[in-house]
N, C-alpha and C positions, 0 to 999 in steps of 0.2 A: 504493500500500500504506500502510495507516494506521500499522503498527508496524514501520517500517524499523529495522534494527539499525545504529546509527551508531557508528563507532570513530575515535579519534584515534591516529595512529601517528607517532612522531618518531624521529630518530636520537639518539644519546646526547650530542650536543653541546648538547641542551636542558637538561642537568644534572638531569633528572627521572627518577625510577624508577616513580612511580605517581601517579594522580590520584584524589581522592575522588569517588565517585558517578558515574564515567564510565568507559566501556570505553577503556582506554589501553594502547598497546603501544610498546616501545622497541626499536630495532634498534641494536646496538652498533657503533661504529667500532673500529678496531684501531690501537694505537700500536706501531710496530716499532723496537726498540732493539737493534741487533746481531742476535743469535740469538733474542732474546726478543720474543714476540708478546703484548702486553697487550690483552685484550679488555675494552672499556669497559662492563662489566655490573656487577651487584650483588656479584659475587664478587671483583672486582679488588682487589689490594693497592696502593692509590694511593701509599702511602709508599714501598714498594719500587720502584715504577715511577719516581717522581720522583728517588729517590736514584740509580737506574741512569742516568736521563737526564742528571743533572748531572755524573756521573763519566765517562760514555761519551764518547770523543773522536771516534768515527766519525760517519757520516751516519745520521740518524734519519728516520723517515717515519711517515705515517699511512696507513691503508688503509680504503677505503670498504666498506660491506656489499654483498653480492651481491644481484642481483634476487631470488634464491630466499629469502634471509633476509627481504627486505621482504615478499614474497608470503606467507611463513609468518606474519609479524606481522599481515597484514591479516585472517587468520583466516577467519571465516565471515560477516563484516559485509556488509550490503547497501550501505552507504555508508562510505567511508573518507576521512578528511582526513589527508593525509600531509605533514608539514613537514620540510624538510631544511636542513642547514647550507649556507651560500652555495656555489654551484657554482664560484666562483672559487678556492676553497681545496681542493675535494674532488670526486671523481666520484660522490658519494653521490646527488645529485639525478638524474643520468643513470641511475643504477642503479634508483632509485625509479620513474622514468618507464617503464623497460623492464618492471618488475614490474607497474605499473598496466596496461600493454597486455596482458600475459599473463593477469592476474587478470580483467580485463573480458572477454577473449576466452573464458576457461574458464568464466566464470559470467555467462551472459546476464542483463542487467537490473541487474547490480551496477555501482557507480560509484566510482572513486577520483579524488579531487582532489589533485593534487600541487602544493605551493607551494615554490618556491626562496626561502628566507627572505632571501637576500642578506645574511645576518647569522649570528650564532651565540649560544649561551648565553642570557642573560636576555631578549633581544629575542624569541627563539623561544619562550621560556616565556610571554611576554605573548601571543603569537599563540595558543598552546595554551589559555591561560586564556580568551581571547576566544571561541574555538570552543566550548569546554565550556559557557560561559555561554549561547551562542546555541542549542546543542543542548538544554540544559535549558529554555530559554524556548520551545522548540517550533518554531523556524524551519525552513523547508524547506531541503534541501541546497544548491540553487542560490543561495538568498538568503544562506545562511551563507558560502558562498565569495565572493560579491559583496561582502558586508559586510567580510569579512576583507581583501580587496584594498584596500578604502577605508581600513580601519583601518591597514594597512601603511604608508600614506602619512603617518601621524602618530605612528609609533613610531621610535625611534632606539637605536643602541648606541654607547656611548662606553667607553673603557678607559684604565686607567693600568697600563702594563706595567713590572714591576720588572727585566726582562731581555729581551733579544732573541736569546739564544743559540740557541734552537730554530729561530727564523726564519733565523738565519745558517746553521744546518746544513741546513735544508730549503730548498734553493735555488730552488724553484719560486716562492716568495713574493717574495724579493728577488733578482732575476736578476743585477743588476750587481755585479761583484766589489767595487767601491769601497763600495757600500751595505752589502754583507755585512760588510766590515771594520768599518765604522762601527757596524753593528748589534751586532757582538760587544762593542763598548765600552760599550753601554748597561748600566746596572746597576753599573758601576764608579763609585765615589765617590757612590753614591746617586742617580744620574741616572735619571729615569723618562721614558718616552714616553707622552704623552697623545694619544689619537687616536679615530677613529670608524670604523664600518663605512660605506663610501661608498655612493652610490646604485647603483654597479655591483657592490657586494658584495665589494670589496677592503678590507683593513684599512689605513686611511689615517692615518699619523702627522701630528699637528698641532702639538704643542709638546714641547719637551724641558725638563724641570723638575728642578732640583736639590732632592731630598728629597721625602718624601711630602706634607708640608704644602702645598707649592706645587702639587703635582700635584692634590691634593684641591680646592684653591682654583680651579685651572684647570677642573676638572670642573664646579664650581658656575658659573663664568663661562659655560661652554658651555651649561649648562641654561638660564641667563638668555637667552643669544643665541637659543636654540631657542624662546623664548616659553613656557618651562615655567611652569605655575602650580600645579596640584594633581593632575596625572595620576598614574596608577599607575606605580610604580617597582619594579624588582627589581635588587638588588645581588648579584652573585656574587663570591666571593673565593676565592683559592687560599692557604690557610694565612695569612690576614690578617684575622681577625675584628676586631681592634682598628681597622684601617683602615676596614673596612666600617661599623663602629659610629660612627667619627668622621665619615665621610661622611654617614651617616644623621642625625647631630646637626647637621651643617652645613646639610643640606637642611631640617631642621625649623626651624633658626634663620633661614634665608634666606627660606623660602617659607611658614613657619607650619604646615607639615604634612609628615609622611612617610607617604605613601599606598602602602605597599608591604611587601616582605619582603626578607630576606637569605638567600641560599643559598650552599652550597659548590660549587665547580667539581668536575665529575667528570673522568675521564681526558683526554678530548679537549680540553676547554677548558683543563685544567691543562697540556697540552702547549704550547699557544700562549700562554696567560697563566701564566707561570711563578710559583713561590712568591713571595708578596708582592703579586701583581697583583690588580687589581679590574676588574670588568666591570659596566656599568650600562645596563640597558634601561629605557626610559621612554616615556610618552605625552606628546607636545607638538606644536606646530605645526611647519611645515617649517623647516629650516635648512640652510645650505650653508657649507662651509668649504674653504679651500685648505690643502694640506699646508705644513708648516714649511719654510723655506729652510735648507739645510745646506751 
């Protein structure tokens, strides 16, 4: 078919609500704080959610979209490129795969490509931008997916977290009690954790830094170690525009260019990357790191 209708669908961890000139859908995750269920869509009151999160003492959690929600988002597209948050943090990928099977079964000839990003936030946004670019350039669906898998090998996600309170509360991430206790201490006295999304899709702490300046310097060090030169970059921040702008300036001063954009985190990323935190997705050659010793 010459005029296939192609669509990109992502979950709300991508921090995007719309895309220019491309058919794009977002499926929201949910943040559960006690009796409150916050739906990560364009109507959410992020300030109220974060205030509730910081004051609530009980267990909090996130909830993935249902297969039905994914299927609705696929709409009537002939070809869907579906990107999800890492399967190590959420059941969202599994839910999308079920939706793909149902959609393809109910609509003969239609195709859904589901990609487990093994990441979140700005790295997913890079994947989405790449797919949009390839659709506009007229690539065939199989070629778009193949190119995306190759592209995924040269993108990375790093972060500077101002607090690990929600990690400590959400025990699935840090299962050992001793680590949870230490996690609860990050953020006191301005200590930040710098880390990355690992190849397995877990969030891997690398460095503990006293103060934001040191954390930003450490992020620049990791960019250098990754062989970064002038690739695309997306910085996402949770109520820390000053930190994002400072990082942008450091990147410009170090590499001679800032080839990218700054965005705000939406609810899901704001849950993991608490106020003051930064996430950075970028294109570079491969790099590997080991977690810090504690």
